[in-house]
Every structure is written in C-alpha cells, then in structure tokens.
C-alpha positions as CSV (number, residue, x, y, z in Angstrom):
1,M,99.9,116.2,86.0
2,I,99.0,113.4,88.5
3,P,101.2,110.3,88.2
4,V,100.2,106.9,89.6
5,T,102.8,107.3,92.3
6,K,105.5,109.8,93.4
7,S,108.6,109.1,95.4
8,F,108.8,110.6,98.9
9,L,111.8,112.9,99.0
10,P,113.0,113.9,102.5
11,P,114.5,117.4,102.9
12,L,117.7,117.6,100.9
13,E,119.7,118.8,103.8
14,E,118.7,115.7,105.8
15,Y,119.8,113.4,103.0
16,T,123.1,115.2,102.5
17,A,123.8,115.1,106.2
18,Q,123.6,111.3,106.0
19,V,125.8,111.2,102.8
20,Q,128.3,113.4,104.7
21,R,128.6,110.7,107.3
22,A,129.7,108.3,104.6
23,Y,132.1,110.8,103.2
24,N,133.6,111.4,106.7
25,N,134.0,107.7,107.1
26,G,135.5,107.2,103.7
27,W,133.4,104.1,103.4
28,L,130.9,103.8,100.6
29,T,130.0,100.1,100.4
30,N,130.8,96.7,102.0
31,R,128.2,97.0,104.8
32,G,129.4,100.2,106.4
33,E,128.0,102.1,109.3
34,L,124.9,103.5,107.6
35,V,123.8,100.1,106.3
36,L,124.2,98.5,109.7
37,E,122.3,101.4,111.3
38,L,119.4,101.1,108.8
39,E,119.2,97.3,109.4
40,D,119.0,98.0,113.1
41,K,116.3,100.7,112.8
42,L,114.2,98.6,110.4
43,T,114.4,95.5,112.7
44,G,112.9,97.6,115.5
45,Y,110.4,99.4,113.4
46,L,109.1,96.2,111.9
47,Q,109.1,94.5,115.3
48,L,110.9,91.5,113.9
49,E,110.8,88.7,116.5
50,Q,112.7,85.9,114.8
51,A,113.5,87.0,111.2
52,K,116.7,88.8,110.6
53,I,117.1,91.4,107.9
54,L,119.7,91.6,105.2
55,L,119.8,94.8,103.1
56,M,120.5,94.5,99.4
57,N,121.1,96.6,96.3
58,N,117.6,96.1,94.8
59,G,114.5,94.0,95.3
60,T,115.1,91.3,92.7
61,I,118.5,90.1,93.8
62,P,117.1,88.8,97.1
63,I,114.6,86.6,95.1
64,Q,117.4,85.3,92.9
65,I,119.6,84.5,95.9
66,A,116.8,82.8,97.7
67,L,115.9,80.7,94.6
68,K,119.6,79.8,94.1
69,C,119.8,78.5,97.7
70,L,116.4,76.9,98.0
71,A,114.9,76.0,94.6
72,Q,117.9,73.9,93.4
73,G,116.9,74.2,89.7
74,G,113.6,72.5,90.2
75,E,110.0,73.5,89.5
76,V,108.7,76.5,91.4
77,I,105.0,77.0,91.9
78,T,104.2,80.6,91.6
79,T,101.6,83.2,90.7
80,P,100.9,84.7,87.2
81,F,99.7,87.9,88.9
82,S,102.8,89.8,90.0
83,Y,105.5,92.0,88.6
84,V,107.7,90.3,86.0
85,A,110.7,90.1,88.4
86,T,108.9,87.3,90.3
87,T,108.9,85.0,87.2
88,S,112.0,86.2,85.5
89,A,114.1,85.5,88.6
90,I,112.8,81.9,88.5
91,V,113.9,81.4,84.9
92,W,117.1,83.3,85.4
93,E,118.1,80.9,88.2
94,G,117.6,77.9,85.9
95,C,114.3,76.8,87.5
96,T,110.9,76.2,85.8
97,P,107.9,78.3,86.8
98,V,104.6,76.5,87.3
99,F,101.7,78.9,87.4
100,V,98.8,78.5,89.8
101,D,95.7,80.7,89.3
102,I,94.8,83.4,91.8
103,H,91.9,83.9,94.3
104,P,89.3,86.1,92.6
105,E,88.9,88.4,95.7
106,Y,92.2,88.4,97.4
107,L,94.2,88.3,94.1
108,T,96.9,86.3,95.8
109,I,97.8,82.7,94.7
110,D,94.9,80.4,95.2
111,E,96.2,78.0,97.9
112,T,93.5,75.4,97.0
113,K,95.1,74.8,93.6
114,I,98.7,74.5,94.8
115,E,98.8,70.7,95.6
116,Q,97.5,69.6,92.2
117,A,100.4,71.5,90.6
118,I,103.1,69.6,92.7
119,T,105.2,67.0,90.9
120,E,108.3,65.1,91.8
121,K,110.3,68.0,90.4
122,T,108.7,70.7,92.6
123,T,111.2,72.2,95.1
124,C,109.7,75.5,96.1
125,I,106.6,77.8,96.3
126,L,107.2,81.5,95.4
127,A,104.1,83.5,96.2
128,T,103.4,87.3,96.1
129,H,101.7,89.3,98.8
130,V,99.8,91.3,96.1
131,F,99.4,95.0,96.8
132,G,100.4,94.3,100.4
133,N,97.6,91.8,100.8
134,P,98.9,88.6,102.5
135,C,98.7,85.2,101.0
136,N,97.0,82.4,103.0
137,V,100.3,81.8,104.8
138,E,99.0,79.1,107.1
139,E,97.7,76.9,104.3
140,I,100.8,77.4,102.2
141,E,102.9,76.4,105.2
142,R,100.8,73.3,105.7
143,I,101.2,72.3,102.1
144,A,104.9,73.0,102.1
145,N,105.5,70.9,105.2
146,K,103.5,68.0,103.9
147,H,105.4,67.9,100.6
148,K,108.8,69.0,102.0
149,L,108.9,72.2,99.9
150,K,110.5,75.6,100.6
151,V,108.5,78.8,100.7
152,I,109.6,82.2,99.4
153,Y,107.4,85.2,99.6
154,D,107.7,88.2,97.3
155,G,106.8,91.0,99.7
156,A,107.8,93.9,97.4
157,H,104.5,95.6,98.3
158,A,104.3,94.5,101.9
159,F,106.5,96.9,103.9
160,G,104.9,97.6,107.3
161,V,102.1,95.0,106.8
162,N,101.2,93.0,109.9
163,Y,99.2,89.8,109.8
164,K,97.8,88.3,113.0
165,G,99.8,90.5,115.1
166,K,103.2,90.1,113.6
167,S,105.2,91.3,110.6
168,I,104.4,89.6,107.3
169,F,108.2,89.2,106.9
170,E,108.1,86.6,109.7
171,Y,106.4,84.1,107.4
172,G,108.0,81.6,105.0
173,D,111.5,80.4,104.7
174,V,112.5,83.6,103.1
175,T,110.6,86.8,102.4
176,T,111.9,89.6,100.2
177,C,111.0,93.3,99.9
178,S,111.7,96.1,97.4
179,F,112.9,99.5,98.5
180,H,112.6,100.9,95.0
181,A,111.9,104.7,94.8
182,T,108.2,104.1,94.1
183,K,107.7,102.1,97.3
184,L,106.3,103.2,100.7
185,F,109.8,103.0,102.2
186,H,112.6,103.4,99.8
187,T,116.4,103.8,99.5
188,G,116.2,105.1,95.9
189,E,117.0,101.7,94.7
190,G,117.3,98.7,97.0
191,G,115.7,95.9,98.8
192,A,115.9,93.4,101.7
193,L,115.7,89.8,102.6
194,F,114.2,88.3,105.7
195,C,114.9,84.9,107.2
196,K,114.3,83.1,110.5
197,D,116.6,80.1,110.2
198,Q,120.1,81.0,111.3
199,A,121.9,78.4,109.1
200,L,120.0,79.5,106.0
201,F,120.5,83.2,106.9
202,H,124.3,82.5,107.0
203,Q,124.1,80.9,103.5
204,L,122.1,83.8,102.2
205,Y,124.4,86.3,103.8
206,Y,127.6,85.0,102.2
207,S,125.8,84.5,98.9
208,H,125.1,88.2,98.7
209,N,128.8,89.0,99.1
210,F,130.6,86.8,96.6
211,G,130.7,83.9,99.0
212,H,133.3,85.6,101.2
213,D,134.5,84.1,104.5
214,G,136.7,87.0,105.4
215,P,139.0,88.7,102.9
216,L,140.9,85.6,101.7
217,A,138.6,82.6,102.0
218,F,135.1,81.6,100.7
219,H,132.2,79.7,102.2
220,G,130.8,79.0,98.7
221,L,129.3,80.5,95.6
222,G,128.0,84.1,95.7
223,I,127.3,87.3,93.8
224,N,127.3,91.0,94.6
225,G,124.0,92.0,96.3
226,K,125.3,94.5,98.8
227,M,123.5,97.8,99.5
228,S,125.8,100.9,99.3
229,E,126.1,103.5,102.0
230,L,124.6,106.1,99.6
231,Q,121.4,104.0,99.3
232,A,121.3,103.5,103.1
233,A,121.7,107.3,103.5
234,M,118.4,107.8,101.6
235,G,116.8,105.1,103.7
236,L,117.9,106.8,107.0
237,A,116.6,110.1,105.7
238,V,113.2,108.7,104.8
239,F,112.9,106.5,107.9
240,P,111.8,109.2,110.4
241,Y,108.9,110.2,108.1
242,M,107.3,106.7,107.9
243,P,104.4,107.4,110.4
244,E,103.6,110.5,108.4
245,I,103.9,108.7,105.0
246,L,101.6,105.9,106.1
247,E,99.1,108.2,107.7
248,G,99.0,110.3,104.5
249,R,98.5,107.3,102.3
250,S,95.7,106.0,104.5
251,R,94.0,109.3,104.3
252,V,94.0,109.1,100.5
253,V,92.6,105.6,100.6
254,S,89.8,106.8,102.8
255,W,89.0,109.7,100.4
256,Y,88.7,107.2,97.5
257,D,86.5,105.0,99.6
258,E,84.3,108.0,100.4
259,F,84.0,109.6,96.9
260,L,84.0,106.6,94.5
261,K,80.8,105.0,93.5
262,L,82.1,101.6,94.4
263,E,78.9,99.7,93.6
264,S,80.0,99.8,89.9
265,L,83.5,98.6,90.6
266,E,85.2,95.6,92.2
267,Q,87.9,96.0,94.9
268,I,90.5,93.8,96.3
269,K,89.5,92.0,99.5
270,I,92.0,92.5,102.3
271,R,92.6,89.3,104.3
272,K,91.1,89.3,107.8
273,E,93.4,90.2,110.7
274,T,95.7,92.2,108.4
275,N,97.0,95.6,109.3
276,W,97.3,96.8,105.7
277,N,99.8,99.5,104.5
278,S,97.7,101.4,101.9
279,A,100.3,100.5,99.3
280,Y,98.0,100.7,96.2
281,Y,94.4,101.5,95.3
282,P,93.3,99.0,92.6
283,V,89.9,98.9,91.1
284,L,88.4,96.3,88.7
285,F,86.1,97.2,85.8
286,E,83.6,95.0,84.2
287,S,85.7,94.7,81.0
288,E,89.0,95.7,79.4
289,I,87.1,97.9,77.0
290,E,85.7,99.9,80.0
291,L,89.1,100.1,81.6
292,K,90.8,101.5,78.4
293,E,88.0,104.1,78.0
294,M,88.4,105.1,81.6
295,Q,92.2,105.3,81.4
296,K,91.9,107.5,78.3
297,S,89.4,109.8,80.1
298,L,91.8,110.2,83.0
299,Q,94.8,110.7,80.8
300,D,92.9,113.5,78.9
301,I,93.0,115.5,82.2
302,E,96.7,114.6,82.9
303,V,95.9,111.8,85.4
304,F,98.0,108.7,84.8
305,P,96.8,105.5,86.5
306,R,98.6,102.3,85.8
307,R,97.7,98.7,84.8
308,Y,99.2,96.5,87.5
309,F,99.9,93.7,86.5
310,Y,99.3,93.5,82.8
311,P,99.5,91.2,80.9
312,S,99.3,88.0,83.0
313,L,102.8,86.5,83.4
314,T,101.6,83.4,81.5
315,N,102.1,85.5,78.4
316,L,105.8,85.9,78.8
317,P,107.8,84.5,75.8
318,Y,110.2,82.5,78.0
319,V,107.8,80.5,80.1
320,P,106.0,77.2,79.3
321,P,102.5,77.6,78.0
322,S,99.8,77.6,80.6
323,S,96.3,78.9,81.3
324,C,95.1,80.8,84.4
325,E,91.7,82.2,83.6
326,I,91.1,84.3,86.7
327,A,94.6,85.9,86.5
328,S,94.1,86.7,82.8
329,S,90.7,88.2,83.4
330,V,91.8,90.3,86.4
331,S,95.0,91.5,84.8
332,S,93.0,92.8,81.8
333,R,90.5,94.7,84.0
334,I,92.4,96.1,86.9
335,L,93.7,99.7,87.2
336,C,95.6,101.2,90.0
337,L,94.6,104.8,90.7
338,P,97.1,107.5,91.8
339,L,98.1,107.0,95.4
340,F,101.0,108.7,97.1
341,Y,101.9,110.9,100.1
342,G,100.9,114.5,99.3
343,L,98.0,113.7,97.0
344,S,95.3,116.2,97.9
345,E,91.6,115.7,98.7
346,H,90.8,118.0,95.8
347,E,92.8,115.9,93.4
348,V,91.1,112.7,94.6
349,K,87.7,114.3,94.1
350,R,88.8,115.3,90.6
351,I,89.8,111.7,89.8
352,T,86.8,110.1,91.3
353,S,84.3,112.5,89.6
354,I,85.6,111.4,86.2
355,I,85.2,107.8,87.1
356,N,81.8,108.3,88.6
357,N,80.5,110.3,85.6
358,F,81.8,107.6,83.3
C-alpha cells in the first residue's frame, strides 16, 4: 500500500533520548528547555533575519491568535483554495471571510482581484502559500499598505521555502506554519508563528499563554497555545534529518518529472526566485471525470493519492455564498500523487505507468 504521504519517524532511541531529558527535568510544558532549544535551532536553520518564532501546539491556533489580534472581527479577504482551517479560523474568531479567486497557474490568491473585494469593513488579508508556492507577497504588501490592512500568511506547506533569498516566513505581519505529522518537518502535532514586529510579537506571545504577565498578573486576553516538551522532543529528533528528508523528497519529484507524460497533465507553476521545498506533487486533469477514473485505477493497485483541496471552501455551509470559478474548477480536477521520504524509484515508476497508460 502506498499512501499519499508518510510521517518521517526518527530512530526510536533518538526520540526517547529527548523525552528522557524532559523526564529528567520534570518539566513537561510551559516553554521548557526542549521548546526553547527547538526554537533556537529552527531560527538558525531557517536563517530568520527579523522574524521571531513562537512554537505552538498545532498549526491552527497560530492563525486564530493572529486573527484575534489583527482582524478585529472585520472582513478578511482570503483564498477558497486551501485547507478548511484557513477559513474556519476566520469564522471561529467572529470575522467574515471574503473569497478572492486564485491564479490559474500559481494556484495562490490572485492579487489582481484583491482590491475590488476591499470594503470599509475589511481589516485583514489571509492568504495561503499553496503547496509551498509563495503568493505574490510584494503586490499583497503594496495593497495592504495602501488600504491600511494587516497581512497573515498561512504557510502550513512552506517550511524551508526561500523566496528572493530569504525565508518565506519573513513576509507579512504574521506567518504561520504547521508541524503536523504529515508535514516535511513535524513535531507529531504542532505549529509555529513568525512575526517581525516586536510589539505585535509580544501581544501574540502572551495571547498564546492565557494572557499571563508572570504567574499572578495578566497583559490581556489569551488562550492556551503552548507546545509541550514531548512535542518538542519529536521535533528535536526529526531536526537533524532535515537535509536528508528534503533531498529524498526532491529526488522523488525529479522521478515524477522524468517518468510522467506531462504533456497530458497540467502542473502548478512555481513562482520565480523560489527555492521550493518539494512539499507536494499535484497534477491537474482535464476533467473531474478523468480524475475520478484515474484515482480508482490507482486505488485498485493500493496506491492512494489525495484530492487537495476539494471541494472549494466556497462550498462550506457556514460561509456567505460566493463564486470563484477558477478555484472551483481547479479543486475538482487536482490530485496530489504520493510523495514522501523513502518512496522508491520503482514505486514512482509503478504509479506513473498507470497514469501514462490511462
């Protein structure tokens, strides 16, 4: 059986050695030694120049906290082509999602359509770096500055991505990332928030810890978004293998590129000057009927691709009605092929032969 993805598991003894440190310290949460060490390692690895990192217990809480601090219950311009957490967080925080269609090649939010969606109620733009492919961050920043809006990026797929020579996490007012078990770098379950502005970072920091200002006082409102030492232990055990993981995934992507008959398929266009992370391998079919037939053919041989992101988030029952034709079309025709560290050349040939014969 070949799943669409598979969690990288470090040697058990290396994980348990990290867990033993937490046991020895008698400190399992509240930003202990392991969390602080992982933040320091990731800051160096990602070559963060201005942005500071704050580890959290999953990848959705950072979005919710950022919206609570920045969106102020207003309208949030966002993309319909993302995981449901992007939109559900907006609604959960009492804001109104306003969908803007996506670019047909990059699959990120179409920056040329953002301004026409802005109203007097708009407070924020929440855009997704889809499959690790950066949004047009320069144009989004220009629009945000012109209209005095805040920018949050959902970078759940973007770990390790560099754009124009610096980490993608350096862009926007806040960028978030997921460290879920299926991601390139993971802590089992977890996530992070990145922010350049010191005053805003302070607010985000206390917001993820009940608003605490020391044990007996409070800066303001907060919730519990802290990462535990056991999650950080997994991250510290995975961390040394990141070069190997990225190289392995890049190799799988190159095999797909070599073996697939790409003239009969559409592919995502990676934005220029991007050092991409080989996060996913999406292909677009001519129709949803073709996609379903292909998916069944692969499932018949125990290969399980996945439809990211289907259906379009405009179909959610708790959002205002809207129409984004490109996102609806893409979401109905896109299929992510298996991609993970350890997938063999033989397995990729097996997958691509089915697709090519079809």
